mmCIF file as Biopython writes it, N, C-alpha, C and O atoms, coordinates in Angstrom:
data_model
#
loop_
_atom_site.group_PDB
_atom_site.id
_atom_site.type_symbol
_atom_site.label_atom_id
_atom_site.label_alt_id
_atom_site.label_comp_id
_atom_site.label_asym_id
_atom_site.label_entity_id
_atom_site.label_seq_id
_atom_site.pdbx_PDB_ins_code
_atom_site.Cartn_x
_atom_site.Cartn_y
_atom_site.Cartn_z
_atom_site.occupancy
_atom_site.B_iso_or_equiv
_atom_site.auth_seq_id
_atom_site.auth_asym_id
_atom_site.pdbx_PDB_model_num
ATOM 1   N N  . MET A ? 1  ? 0.806  -1.174 0.000  1.0 0.0 1  A 1 
ATOM 2   C CA . MET A ? 1  ? 0.000  0.000  0.000  1.0 0.0 1  A 1 
ATOM 3   C C  . MET A ? 1  ? 0.868  1.264  0.000  1.0 0.0 1  A 1 
ATOM 4   O O  . MET A ? 1  ? 0.883  2.014  -0.976 1.0 0.0 1  A 1 
ATOM 5   N N  . LEU A ? 2  ? 1.572  1.485  1.078  1.0 0.0 2  A 1 
ATOM 6   C CA . LEU A ? 2  ? 2.439  2.659  1.132  1.0 0.0 2  A 1 
ATOM 7   C C  . LEU A ? 2  ? 3.817  2.276  0.624  1.0 0.0 2  A 1 
ATOM 8   O O  . LEU A ? 2  ? 4.371  1.245  1.005  1.0 0.0 2  A 1 
ATOM 9   N N  . GLN A ? 3  ? 4.337  3.083  -0.205 1.0 0.0 3  A 1 
ATOM 10  C CA . GLN A ? 3  ? 5.665  2.801  -0.734 1.0 0.0 3  A 1 
ATOM 11  C C  . GLN A ? 3  ? 6.702  3.514  0.136  1.0 0.0 3  A 1 
ATOM 12  O O  . GLN A ? 3  ? 6.489  4.625  0.621  1.0 0.0 3  A 1 
ATOM 13  N N  . HIS A ? 4  ? 7.776  2.859  0.303  1.0 0.0 4  A 1 
ATOM 14  C CA . HIS A ? 4  ? 8.873  3.451  1.068  1.0 0.0 4  A 1 
ATOM 15  C C  . HIS A ? 4  ? 9.663  4.361  0.139  1.0 0.0 4  A 1 
ATOM 16  O O  . HIS A ? 4  ? 10.188 3.931  -0.887 1.0 0.0 4  A 1 
ATOM 17  N N  . VAL A ? 5  ? 9.731  5.600  0.519  1.0 0.0 5  A 1 
ATOM 18  C CA . VAL A ? 5  ? 10.426 6.572  -0.315 1.0 0.0 5  A 1 
ATOM 19  C C  . VAL A ? 5  ? 11.701 6.969  0.409  1.0 0.0 5  A 1 
ATOM 20  O O  . VAL A ? 5  ? 11.664 7.430  1.550  1.0 0.0 5  A 1 
ATOM 21  N N  . SER A ? 6  ? 12.803 6.790  -0.251 1.0 0.0 6  A 1 
ATOM 22  C CA . SER A ? 6  ? 14.063 7.226  0.339  1.0 0.0 6  A 1 
ATOM 23  C C  . SER A ? 6  ? 14.591 8.399  -0.473 1.0 0.0 6  A 1 
ATOM 24  O O  . SER A ? 6  ? 14.720 8.340  -1.695 1.0 0.0 6  A 1 
ATOM 25  N N  . THR A ? 7  ? 14.880 9.435  0.237  1.0 0.0 7  A 1 
ATOM 26  C CA . THR A ? 7  ? 15.426 10.601 -0.436 1.0 0.0 7  A 1 
ATOM 27  C C  . THR A ? 7  ? 16.852 10.791 0.032  1.0 0.0 7  A 1 
ATOM 28  O O  . THR A ? 7  ? 17.156 10.670 1.218  1.0 0.0 7  A 1 
ATOM 29  N N  . GLU A ? 8  ? 17.681 11.075 -0.874 1.0 0.0 8  A 1 
ATOM 30  C CA . GLU A ? 8  ? 19.074 11.331 -0.545 1.0 0.0 8  A 1 
ATOM 31  C C  . GLU A ? 8  ? 19.395 12.755 -0.969 1.0 0.0 8  A 1 
ATOM 32  O O  . GLU A ? 8  ? 19.054 13.203 -2.064 1.0 0.0 8  A 1 
ATOM 33  N N  . PHE A ? 9  ? 20.049 13.429 -0.078 1.0 0.0 9  A 1 
ATOM 34  C CA . PHE A ? 9  ? 20.450 14.790 -0.375 1.0 0.0 9  A 1 
ATOM 35  C C  . PHE A ? 9  ? 21.835 14.778 -0.995 1.0 0.0 9  A 1 
ATOM 36  O O  . PHE A ? 9  ? 22.770 14.167 -0.477 1.0 0.0 9  A 1 
ATOM 37  N N  . GLN A ? 10 ? 21.934 15.456 -2.090 1.0 0.0 10 A 1 
ATOM 38  C CA . GLN A ? 10 ? 23.241 15.571 -2.711 1.0 0.0 10 A 1 
ATOM 39  C C  . GLN A ? 10 ? 23.873 16.869 -2.243 1.0 0.0 10 A 1 
ATOM 40  O O  . GLN A ? 10 ? 23.206 17.896 -2.119 1.0 0.0 10 A 1 
ATOM 41  N N  . GLU A ? 11 ? 25.147 16.806 -1.991 1.0 0.0 11 A 1 
ATOM 42  C CA . GLU A ? 11 ? 25.834 18.003 -1.544 1.0 0.0 11 A 1 
ATOM 43  C C  . GLU A ? 11 ? 25.995 18.972 -2.703 1.0 0.0 11 A 1 
ATOM 44  O O  . GLU A ? 11 ? 26.378 18.601 -3.813 1.0 0.0 11 A 1 
ATOM 45  N N  . ASN A ? 12 ? 25.697 20.189 -2.411 1.0 0.0 12 A 1 
ATOM 46  C CA . ASN A ? 12 ? 25.806 21.225 -3.419 1.0 0.0 12 A 1 
ATOM 47  C C  . ASN A ? 12 ? 27.058 22.044 -3.124 1.0 0.0 12 A 1 
ATOM 48  O O  . ASN A ? 12 ? 27.184 22.567 -2.017 1.0 0.0 12 A 1 
ATOM 49  N N  . PRO A ? 13 ? 27.977 22.175 -4.055 1.0 0.0 13 A 1 
ATOM 50  C CA . PRO A ? 13 ? 29.210 22.923 -3.768 1.0 0.0 13 A 1 
ATOM 51  C C  . PRO A ? 13 ? 28.960 24.408 -3.535 1.0 0.0 13 A 1 
ATOM 52  O O  . PRO A ? 13 ? 29.778 25.070 -2.897 1.0 0.0 13 A 1 
ATOM 53  N N  . LEU A ? 14 ? 27.853 24.948 -4.036 1.0 0.0 14 A 1 
ATOM 54  C CA . LEU A ? 14 ? 27.558 26.356 -3.806 1.0 0.0 14 A 1 
ATOM 55  C C  . LEU A ? 14 ? 27.247 26.631 -2.341 1.0 0.0 14 A 1 
ATOM 56  O O  . LEU A ? 14 ? 27.555 27.706 -1.826 1.0 0.0 14 A 1 
ATOM 57  N N  . ILE A ? 15 ? 26.638 25.658 -1.672 1.0 0.0 15 A 1 
ATOM 58  C CA . ILE A ? 15 ? 26.336 25.827 -0.250 1.0 0.0 15 A 1 
ATOM 59  C C  . ILE A ? 15 ? 27.628 25.953 0.534  1.0 0.0 15 A 1 
ATOM 60  O O  . ILE A ? 15 ? 27.756 26.830 1.389  1.0 0.0 15 A 1 
ATOM 61  N N  . ASP A ? 16 ? 28.570 25.096 0.253  1.0 0.0 16 A 1 
ATOM 62  C CA . ASP A ? 16 ? 29.845 25.164 0.954  1.0 0.0 16 A 1 
ATOM 63  C C  . ASP A ? 16 ? 30.574 26.468 0.655  1.0 0.0 16 A 1 
ATOM 64  O O  . ASP A ? 16 ? 31.214 27.046 1.533  1.0 0.0 16 A 1 
ATOM 65  N N  . LYS A ? 17 ? 30.474 26.920 -0.575 1.0 0.0 17 A 1 
ATOM 66  C CA . LYS A ? 17 ? 31.252 28.077 -0.984 1.0 0.0 17 A 1 
ATOM 67  C C  . LYS A ? 17 ? 30.650 29.387 -0.497 1.0 0.0 17 A 1 
ATOM 68  O O  . LYS A ? 17 ? 31.379 30.233 0.020  1.0 0.0 17 A 1 
ATOM 69  N N  . TYR A ? 18 ? 29.366 29.578 -0.643 1.0 0.0 18 A 1 
ATOM 70  C CA . TYR A ? 18 ? 28.762 30.880 -0.371 1.0 0.0 18 A 1 
ATOM 71  C C  . TYR A ? 18 ? 28.038 30.968 0.963  1.0 0.0 18 A 1 
ATOM 72  O O  . TYR A ? 18 ? 28.241 31.926 1.708  1.0 0.0 18 A 1 
ATOM 73  N N  . VAL A ? 19 ? 27.211 30.005 1.275  1.0 0.0 19 A 1 
ATOM 74  C CA . VAL A ? 19 ? 26.393 30.102 2.490  1.0 0.0 19 A 1 
ATOM 75  C C  . VAL A ? 19 ? 27.256 29.976 3.733  1.0 0.0 19 A 1 
ATOM 76  O O  . VAL A ? 19 ? 27.149 30.794 4.647  1.0 0.0 19 A 1 
ATOM 77  N N  . ILE A ? 20 ? 28.094 28.981 3.778  1.0 0.0 20 A 1 
ATOM 78  C CA . ILE A ? 20 ? 28.950 28.797 4.956  1.0 0.0 20 A 1 
ATOM 79  C C  . ILE A ? 20 ? 29.969 29.931 5.047  1.0 0.0 20 A 1 
ATOM 80  O O  . ILE A ? 20 ? 30.285 30.392 6.144  1.0 0.0 20 A 1 
ATOM 81  N N  . GLY A ? 21 ? 30.480 30.380 3.914  1.0 0.0 21 A 1 
ATOM 82  C CA . GLY A ? 21 ? 31.388 31.523 3.918  1.0 0.0 21 A 1 
ATOM 83  C C  . GLY A ? 21 ? 30.710 32.793 4.380  1.0 0.0 21 A 1 
ATOM 84  O O  . GLY A ? 21 ? 31.306 33.594 5.101  1.0 0.0 21 A 1 
ATOM 85  N N  . GLY A ? 22 ? 29.457 32.985 3.966  1.0 0.0 22 A 1 
ATOM 86  C CA . GLY A ? 22 ? 28.700 34.155 4.409  1.0 0.0 22 A 1 
ATOM 87  C C  . GLY A ? 22 ? 28.448 34.131 5.904  1.0 0.0 22 A 1 
ATOM 88  O O  . GLY A ? 22 ? 28.572 35.158 6.572  1.0 0.0 22 A 1 
ATOM 89  N N  . PHE A ? 23 ? 28.092 32.965 6.438  1.0 0.0 23 A 1 
ATOM 90  C CA . PHE A ? 23 ? 27.911 32.848 7.884  1.0 0.0 23 A 1 
ATOM 91  C C  . PHE A ? 23 ? 29.207 33.126 8.621  1.0 0.0 23 A 1 
ATOM 92  O O  . PHE A ? 23 ? 29.189 33.754 9.679  1.0 0.0 23 A 1 
ATOM 93  N N  . ALA A ? 24 ? 30.324 32.676 8.087  1.0 0.0 24 A 1 
ATOM 94  C CA . ALA A ? 24 ? 31.611 32.922 8.727  1.0 0.0 24 A 1 
ATOM 95  C C  . ALA A ? 24 ? 31.932 34.414 8.736  1.0 0.0 24 A 1 
ATOM 96  O O  . ALA A ? 24 ? 32.438 34.931 9.731  1.0 0.0 24 A 1 
ATOM 97  N N  . ILE A ? 25 ? 31.647 35.098 7.654  1.0 0.0 25 A 1 
ATOM 98  C CA . ILE A ? 25 ? 31.913 36.538 7.587  1.0 0.0 25 A 1 
ATOM 99  C C  . ILE A ? 25 ? 31.021 37.290 8.558  1.0 0.0 25 A 1 
ATOM 100 O O  . ILE A ? 25 ? 31.502 38.164 9.279  1.0 0.0 25 A 1 
ATOM 101 N N  . ILE A ? 26 ? 29.729 36.971 8.594  1.0 0.0 26 A 1 
ATOM 102 C CA . ILE A ? 26 ? 28.799 37.640 9.509  1.0 0.0 26 A 1 
ATOM 103 C C  . ILE A ? 26 ? 29.181 37.370 10.956 1.0 0.0 26 A 1 
ATOM 104 O O  . ILE A ? 26 ? 29.150 38.283 11.782 1.0 0.0 26 A 1 
ATOM 105 N N  . LEU A ? 27 ? 29.538 36.142 11.273 1.0 0.0 27 A 1 
ATOM 106 C CA . LEU A ? 27 ? 29.942 35.805 12.631 1.0 0.0 27 A 1 
ATOM 107 C C  . LEU A ? 27 ? 31.211 36.542 13.033 1.0 0.0 27 A 1 
ATOM 108 O O  . LEU A ? 27 ? 31.322 37.014 14.165 1.0 0.0 27 A 1 
ATOM 109 N N  . SER A ? 28 ? 32.163 36.643 12.122 1.0 0.0 28 A 1 
ATOM 110 C CA . SER A ? 28 ? 33.394 37.355 12.459 1.0 0.0 28 A 1 
ATOM 111 C C  . SER A ? 28 ? 33.134 38.848 12.653 1.0 0.0 28 A 1 
ATOM 112 O O  . SER A ? 28 ? 33.757 39.467 13.515 1.0 0.0 28 A 1 
ATOM 113 N N  . ILE A ? 29 ? 32.232 39.438 11.874 1.0 0.0 29 A 1 
ATOM 114 C CA . ILE A ? 29 ? 31.892 40.851 12.061 1.0 0.0 29 A 1 
ATOM 115 C C  . ILE A ? 29 ? 31.234 41.064 13.422 1.0 0.0 29 A 1 
ATOM 116 O O  . ILE A ? 29 ? 31.545 42.031 14.117 1.0 0.0 29 A 1 
ATOM 117 N N  . VAL A ? 30 ? 30.332 40.172 13.803 1.0 0.0 30 A 1 
ATOM 118 C CA . VAL A ? 30 ? 29.670 40.282 15.105 1.0 0.0 30 A 1 
ATOM 119 C C  . VAL A ? 30 ? 30.687 40.160 16.239 1.0 0.0 30 A 1 
ATOM 120 O O  . VAL A ? 30 ? 30.609 40.895 17.223 1.0 0.0 30 A 1 
ATOM 121 N N  . VAL A ? 31 ? 31.627 39.247 16.106 1.0 0.0 31 A 1 
ATOM 122 C CA . VAL A ? 31 ? 32.649 39.065 17.144 1.0 0.0 31 A 1 
ATOM 123 C C  . VAL A ? 31 ? 33.545 40.289 17.239 1.0 0.0 31 A 1 
ATOM 124 O O  . VAL A ? 31 ? 33.868 40.728 18.342 1.0 0.0 31 A 1 
ATOM 125 N N  . VAL A ? 32 ? 33.953 40.847 16.110 1.0 0.0 32 A 1 
ATOM 126 C CA . VAL A ? 32 ? 34.828 42.027 16.127 1.0 0.0 32 A 1 
ATOM 127 C C  . VAL A ? 32 ? 34.106 43.226 16.723 1.0 0.0 32 A 1 
ATOM 128 O O  . VAL A ? 32 ? 34.691 43.950 17.529 1.0 0.0 32 A 1 
ATOM 129 N N  . VAL A ? 33 ? 32.857 43.456 16.350 1.0 0.0 33 A 1 
ATOM 130 C CA . VAL A ? 33 ? 32.097 44.582 16.913 1.0 0.0 33 A 1 
ATOM 131 C C  . VAL A ? 33 ? 31.896 44.388 18.415 1.0 0.0 33 A 1 
ATOM 132 O O  . VAL A ? 33 ? 32.027 45.341 19.184 1.0 0.0 33 A 1 
ATOM 133 N N  . GLY A ? 34 ? 31.585 43.184 18.831 1.0 0.0 34 A 1 
ATOM 134 C CA . GLY A ? 34 ? 31.430 42.907 20.261 1.0 0.0 34 A 1 
ATOM 135 C C  . GLY A ? 34 ? 32.728 43.139 21.024 1.0 0.0 34 A 1 
ATOM 136 O O  . GLY A ? 34 ? 32.710 43.675 22.132 1.0 0.0 34 A 1 
ATOM 137 N N  . ALA A ? 35 ? 33.850 42.737 20.439 1.0 0.0 35 A 1 
ATOM 138 C CA . ALA A ? 35 ? 35.139 42.955 21.088 1.0 0.0 35 A 1 
ATOM 139 C C  . ALA A ? 35 ? 35.465 44.445 21.185 1.0 0.0 35 A 1 
ATOM 140 O O  . ALA A ? 35 ? 36.015 44.890 22.192 1.0 0.0 35 A 1 
ATOM 141 N N  . LEU A ? 36 ? 35.133 45.217 20.155 1.0 0.0 36 A 1 
ATOM 142 C CA . LEU A ? 36 ? 35.379 46.658 20.200 1.0 0.0 36 A 1 
ATOM 143 C C  . LEU A ? 36 ? 34.519 47.343 21.256 1.0 0.0 36 A 1 
ATOM 144 O O  . LEU A ? 36 ? 34.999 48.232 21.959 1.0 0.0 36 A 1 
ATOM 145 N N  . VAL A ? 37 ? 33.265 46.944 21.375 1.0 0.0 37 A 1 
ATOM 146 C CA . VAL A ? 37 ? 32.385 47.516 22.405 1.0 0.0 37 A 1 
ATOM 147 C C  . VAL A ? 37 ? 32.902 47.168 23.794 1.0 0.0 37 A 1 
ATOM 148 O O  . VAL A ? 37 ? 32.931 48.018 24.684 1.0 0.0 37 A 1 
ATOM 149 N N  . TRP A ? 38 ? 33.309 45.918 23.976 1.0 0.0 38 A 1 
ATOM 150 C CA . TRP A ? 38 ? 33.848 45.489 25.274 1.0 0.0 38 A 1 
ATOM 151 C C  . TRP A ? 38 ? 35.111 46.270 25.604 1.0 0.0 38 A 1 
ATOM 152 O O  . TRP A ? 38 ? 35.285 46.711 26.740 1.0 0.0 38 A 1 
ATOM 153 N N  . PHE A ? 39 ? 35.999 46.447 24.623 1.0 0.0 39 A 1 
ATOM 154 C CA . PHE A ? 39 ? 37.248 47.171 24.847 1.0 0.0 39 A 1 
ATOM 155 C C  . PHE A ? 39 ? 36.970 48.640 25.183 1.0 0.0 39 A 1 
ATOM 156 O O  . PHE A ? 39 ? 37.619 49.204 26.064 1.0 0.0 39 A 1 
ATOM 157 N N  . PHE A ? 40 ? 36.016 49.262 24.491 1.0 0.0 40 A 1 
ATOM 158 C CA . PHE A ? 40 ? 35.674 50.645 24.797 1.0 0.0 40 A 1 
ATOM 159 C C  . PHE A ? 40 ? 35.124 50.767 26.217 1.0 0.0 40 A 1 
ATOM 160 O O  . PHE A ? 40 ? 35.470 51.702 26.938 1.0 0.0 40 A 1 
ATOM 161 N N  . ASN A ? 41 ? 34.275 49.833 26.618 1.0 0.0 41 A 1 
ATOM 162 C CA . ASN A ? 41 ? 33.736 49.868 27.985 1.0 0.0 41 A 1 
ATOM 163 C C  . ASN A ? 41 ? 34.837 49.683 29.017 1.0 0.0 41 A 1 
ATOM 164 O O  . ASN A ? 41 ? 34.792 50.298 30.083 1.0 0.0 41 A 1 
ATOM 165 N N  . LEU A ? 42 ? 35.818 48.850 28.718 1.0 0.0 42 A 1 
ATOM 166 C CA . LEU A ? 42 ? 36.944 48.650 29.623 1.0 0.0 42 A 1 
ATOM 167 C C  . LEU A ? 42 ? 37.759 49.929 29.758 1.0 0.0 42 A 1 
ATOM 168 O O  . LEU A ? 42 ? 38.075 50.352 30.870 1.0 0.0 42 A 1 
ATOM 169 N N  . ILE A ? 43 ? 38.102 50.545 28.629 1.0 0.0 43 A 1 
ATOM 170 C CA . ILE A ? 43 ? 38.883 51.775 28.655 1.0 0.0 43 A 1 
ATOM 171 C C  . ILE A ? 43 ? 38.102 52.891 29.358 1.0 0.0 43 A 1 
ATOM 172 O O  . ILE A ? 43 ? 38.679 53.656 30.131 1.0 0.0 43 A 1 
ATOM 173 N N  . GLU A ? 44 ? 36.808 52.987 29.096 1.0 0.0 44 A 1 
ATOM 174 C CA . GLU A ? 44 ? 36.005 54.023 29.724 1.0 0.0 44 A 1 
ATOM 175 C C  . GLU A ? 44 ? 35.918 53.831 31.236 1.0 0.0 44 A 1 
ATOM 176 O O  . GLU A ? 44 ? 35.978 54.806 31.985 1.0 0.0 44 A 1 
ATOM 177 N N  . SER A ? 45 ? 35.778 52.599 31.690 1.0 0.0 45 A 1 
ATOM 178 C CA . SER A ? 45 ? 35.697 52.374 33.139 1.0 0.0 45 A 1 
ATOM 179 C C  . SER A ? 45 ? 37.024 52.686 33.815 1.0 0.0 45 A 1 
ATOM 180 O O  . SER A ? 45 ? 37.036 53.201 34.933 1.0 0.0 45 A 1 
ATOM 181 N N  . ILE A ? 46 ? 38.138 52.386 33.162 1.0 0.0 46 A 1 
ATOM 182 C CA . ILE A ? 46 ? 39.443 52.740 33.726 1.0 0.0 46 A 1 
ATOM 183 C C  . ILE A ? 46 ? 39.589 54.255 33.775 1.0 0.0 46 A 1 
ATOM 184 O O  . ILE A ? 46 ? 40.083 54.799 34.763 1.0 0.0 46 A 1 
ATOM 185 N N  . TYR A ? 47 ? 39.162 54.945 32.710 1.0 0.0 47 A 1 
ATOM 186 C CA . TYR A ? 47 ? 39.247 56.406 32.674 1.0 0.0 47 A 1 
ATOM 187 C C  . TYR A ? 47 ? 38.387 57.038 33.768 1.0 0.0 47 A 1 
ATOM 188 O O  . TYR A ? 47 ? 38.817 57.980 34.433 1.0 0.0 47 A 1 
ATOM 189 N N  . VAL A ? 48 ? 37.174 56.521 33.951 1.0 0.0 48 A 1 
ATOM 190 C CA . VAL A ? 48 ? 36.270 57.083 34.970 1.0 0.0 48 A 1 
ATOM 191 C C  . VAL A ? 48 ? 36.835 56.847 36.364 1.0 0.0 48 A 1 
ATOM 192 O O  . VAL A ? 48 ? 36.795 57.748 37.203 1.0 0.0 48 A 1 
ATOM 193 N N  . ASP A ? 49 ? 37.356 55.660 36.625 1.0 0.0 49 A 1 
ATOM 194 C CA . ASP A ? 49 ? 37.817 55.329 37.972 1.0 0.0 49 A 1 
ATOM 195 C C  . ASP A ? 49 ? 39.125 56.014 38.346 1.0 0.0 49 A 1 
ATOM 196 O O  . ASP A ? 49 ? 39.288 56.428 39.494 1.0 0.0 49 A 1 
ATOM 197 N N  . TYR A ? 50 ? 40.053 56.145 37.415 1.0 0.0 50 A 1 
ATOM 198 C CA . TYR A ? 50 ? 41.401 56.572 37.790 1.0 0.0 50 A 1 
ATOM 199 C C  . TYR A ? 50 ? 41.849 57.905 37.204 1.0 0.0 50 A 1 
ATOM 200 O O  . TYR A ? 50 ? 42.758 58.522 37.758 1.0 0.0 50 A 1 
ATOM 201 N N  . ILE A ? 51 ? 41.263 58.372 36.121 1.0 0.0 51 A 1 
ATOM 202 C CA . ILE A ? 51 ? 41.818 59.551 35.450 1.0 0.0 51 A 1 
ATOM 203 C C  . ILE A ? 51 ? 40.855 60.737 35.500 1.0 0.0 51 A 1 
ATOM 204 O O  . ILE A ? 51 ? 41.149 61.748 36.137 1.0 0.0 51 A 1 
ATOM 205 N N  . GLY A ? 52 ? 39.721 60.618 34.839 1.0 0.0 52 A 1 
ATOM 206 C CA . GLY A ? 52 ? 38.893 61.797 34.618 1.0 0.0 52 A 1 
ATOM 207 C C  . GLY A ? 52 ? 37.754 61.984 35.590 1.0 0.0 52 A 1 
ATOM 208 O O  . GLY A ? 52 ? 37.408 63.117 35.925 1.0 0.0 52 A 1 
ATOM 209 N N  . GLY A ? 53 ? 37.173 60.917 36.042 1.0 0.0 53 A 1 
ATOM 210 C CA . GLY A ? 53 ? 36.039 61.007 36.940 1.0 0.0 53 A 1 
ATOM 211 C C  . GLY A ? 53 ? 34.699 61.203 36.252 1.0 0.0 53 A 1 
ATOM 212 O O  . GLY A ? 53 ? 33.670 61.227 36.927 1.0 0.0 53 A 1 
ATOM 213 N N  . LYS A ? 54 ? 34.676 61.343 34.941 1.0 0.0 54 A 1 
ATOM 214 C CA . LYS A ? 54 ? 33.420 61.461 34.210 1.0 0.0 54 A 1 
ATOM 215 C C  . LYS A ? 54 ? 33.527 60.612 32.937 1.0 0.0 54 A 1 
ATOM 216 O O  . LYS A ? 54 ? 34.629 60.334 32.466 1.0 0.0 54 A 1 
ATOM 217 N N  . PRO A ? 55 ? 32.388 60.206 32.386 1.0 0.0 55 A 1 
ATOM 218 C CA . PRO A ? 55 ? 32.422 59.307 31.227 1.0 0.0 55 A 1 
ATOM 219 C C  . PRO A ? 55 ? 33.043 59.958 29.992 1.0 0.0 55 A 1 
ATOM 220 O O  . PRO A ? 55 ? 32.939 61.168 29.793 1.0 0.0 55 A 1 
ATOM 221 N N  . LEU A ? 56 ? 33.677 59.150 29.186 1.0 0.0 56 A 1 
ATOM 222 C CA . LEU A ? 56 ? 34.222 59.611 27.915 1.0 0.0 56 A 1 
ATOM 223 C C  . LEU A ? 56 ? 33.112 59.904 26.920 1.0 0.0 56 A 1 
ATOM 224 O O  . LEU A ? 56 ? 33.228 60.811 26.096 1.0 0.0 56 A 1 
ATOM 225 N N  . PHE A ? 57 ? 32.063 59.150 26.998 1.0 0.0 57 A 1 
ATOM 226 C CA . PHE A ? 57 ? 31.016 59.174 25.990 1.0 0.0 57 A 1 
ATOM 227 C C  . PHE A ? 57 ? 29.686 59.118 26.695 1.0 0.0 57 A 1 
ATOM 228 O O  . PHE A ? 57 ? 29.444 58.215 27.497 1.0 0.0 57 A 1 
ATOM 229 N N  . ARG A ? 58 ? 28.819 60.066 26.412 1.0 0.0 58 A 1 
ATOM 230 C CA . ARG A ? 58 ? 27.523 60.071 27.069 1.0 0.0 58 A 1 
ATOM 231 C C  . ARG A ? 58 ? 26.387 59.910 26.083 1.0 0.0 58 A 1 
ATOM 232 O O  . ARG A ? 58 ? 25.533 59.045 26.279 1.0 0.0 58 A 1 
ATOM 233 N N  . HIS A ? 59 ? 26.345 60.694 25.051 1.0 0.0 59 A 1 
ATOM 234 C CA . HIS A ? 59 ? 25.291 60.623 24.048 1.0 0.0 59 A 1 
ATOM 235 C C  . HIS A ? 59 ? 25.916 60.695 22.669 1.0 0.0 59 A 1 
ATOM 236 O O  . HIS A ? 59 ? 26.990 61.268 22.482 1.0 0.0 59 A 1 
ATOM 237 N N  . PHE A ? 60 ? 25.234 60.111 21.722 1.0 0.0 60 A 1 
ATOM 238 C CA . PHE A ? 60 ? 25.660 60.231 20.331 1.0 0.0 60 A 1 
ATOM 239 C C  . PHE A ? 60 ? 24.503 60.804 19.536 1.0 0.0 60 A 1 
ATOM 240 O O  . PHE A ? 60 ? 23.415 60.228 19.511 1.0 0.0 60 A 1 
ATOM 241 N N  . TYR A ? 61 ? 24.731 61.922 18.893 1.0 0.0 61 A 1 
ATOM 242 C CA . TYR A ? 61 ? 23.725 62.561 18.082 1.0 0.0 61 A 1 
ATOM 243 C C  . TYR A ? 61 ? 24.113 62.390 16.609 1.0 0.0 61 A 1 
ATOM 244 O O  . TYR A ? 61 ? 25.222 62.745 16.212 1.0 0.0 61 A 1 
ATOM 245 N N  . PHE A ? 62 ? 23.211 61.854 15.815 1.0 0.0 62 A 1 
ATOM 246 C CA . PHE A ? 62 ? 23.488 61.670 14.401 1.0 0.0 62 A 1 
ATOM 247 C C  . PHE A ? 62 ? 23.598 63.009 13.685 1.0 0.0 62 A 1 
ATOM 248 O O  . PHE A ? 62 ? 24.457 63.199 12.824 1.0 0.0 62 A 1 
ATOM 249 N N  . ARG A ? 63 ? 22.725 63.924 14.048 1.0 0.0 63 A 1 
ATOM 250 C CA . ARG A ? 63 ? 22.722 65.235 13.418 1.0 0.0 63 A 1 
ATOM 251 C C  . ARG A ? 63 ? 22.398 66.265 14.489 1.0 0.0 63 A 1 
ATOM 252 O O  . ARG A ? 63 ? 21.355 66.179 15.137 1.0 0.0 63 A 1 
ATOM 253 N N  . ILE A ? 64 ? 23.264 67.218 14.677 1.0 0.0 64 A 1 
ATOM 254 C CA . ILE A ? 64 ? 23.041 68.250 15.681 1.0 0.0 64 A 1 
ATOM 255 C C  . ILE A ? 64 ? 22.237 69.371 15.026 1.0 0.0 64 A 1 
ATOM 256 O O  . ILE A ? 64 ? 22.636 69.922 14.000 1.0 0.0 64 A 1 
ATOM 257 N N  . ARG A ? 65 ? 21.103 69.695 15.635 1.0 0.0 65 A 1 
ATOM 258 C CA . ARG A ? 65 ? 20.240 70.743 15.101 1.0 0.0 65 A 1 
ATOM 259 C C  . ARG A ? 65 ? 20.204 71.904 16.088 1.0 0.0 65 A 1 
ATOM 260 O O  . ARG A ? 65 ? 20.160 71.702 17.302 1.0 0.0 65 A 1 
ATOM 261 N N  . ASP A ? 66 ? 20.222 73.102 15.558 1.0 0.0 66 A 1 
ATOM 262 C CA . ASP A ? 66 ? 20.106 74.301 16.387 1.0 0.0 66 A 1 
ATOM 263 C C  . ASP A ? 66 ? 18.643 74.610 16.661 1.0 0.0 66 A 1 
ATOM 264 O O  . ASP A ? 66 ? 17.765 74.312 15.851 1.0 0.0 66 A 1 
ATOM 265 N N  . LEU A ? 67 ? 18.401 75.207 17.807 1.0 0.0 67 A 1 
ATOM 266 C CA . LEU A ? 67 ? 17.045 75.612 18.130 1.0 0.0 67 A 1 
ATOM 267 C C  . LEU A ? 67 ? 16.694 76.884 17.379 1.0 0.0 67 A 1 
ATOM 268 O O  . LEU A ? 67 ? 17.535 77.762 17.185 1.0 0.0 67 A 1 
ATOM 269 N N  . SER A ? 68 ? 15.467 76.966 16.969 1.0 0.0 68 A 1 
ATOM 270 C CA . SER A ? 68 ? 15.009 78.177 16.285 1.0 0.0 68 A 1 
ATOM 271 C C  . SER A ? 68 ? 14.802 79.283 17.343 1.0 0.0 68 A 1 
ATOM 272 O O  . SER A ? 68 ? 14.645 78.983 18.527 1.0 0.0 68 A 1 
ATOM 273 N N  . PRO A ? 69 ? 14.803 80.551 16.917 1.0 0.0 69 A 1 
ATOM 274 C CA . PRO A ? 69 ? 14.606 81.640 17.881 1.0 0.0 69 A 1 
ATOM 275 C C  . PRO A ? 69 ? 13.238 81.598 18.562 1.0 0.0 69 A 1 
ATOM 276 O O  . PRO A ? 69 ? 13.070 82.203 19.620 1.0 0.0 69 A 1 
ATOM 277 N N  . LYS A ? 70 ? 12.278 80.914 17.995 1.0 0.0 70 A 1 
ATOM 278 C CA . LYS A ? 70 ? 10.940 80.825 18.611 1.0 0.0 70 A 1 
ATOM 279 C C  . LYS A ? 70 ? 11.047 80.006 19.855 1.0 0.0 70 A 1 
ATOM 280 O O  . LYS A ? 70 ? 10.048 79.795 20.542 1.0 0.0 70 A 1 
#
């Protein structure tokens, strides 16, 4: 009644070349950005505790706008 169906997956060389390589690139970018953020936080905490007493970085404004005279 029911037939046994066996499916075999064939390896595709494009998967190895592009998909796995893309994941490796994205993962390495995430690791590098995370390491830079961690390093900045380390340097900032050392600066606050021993040198300046206030944060190096408080706010980031993409575009600084002046207030109108009104």
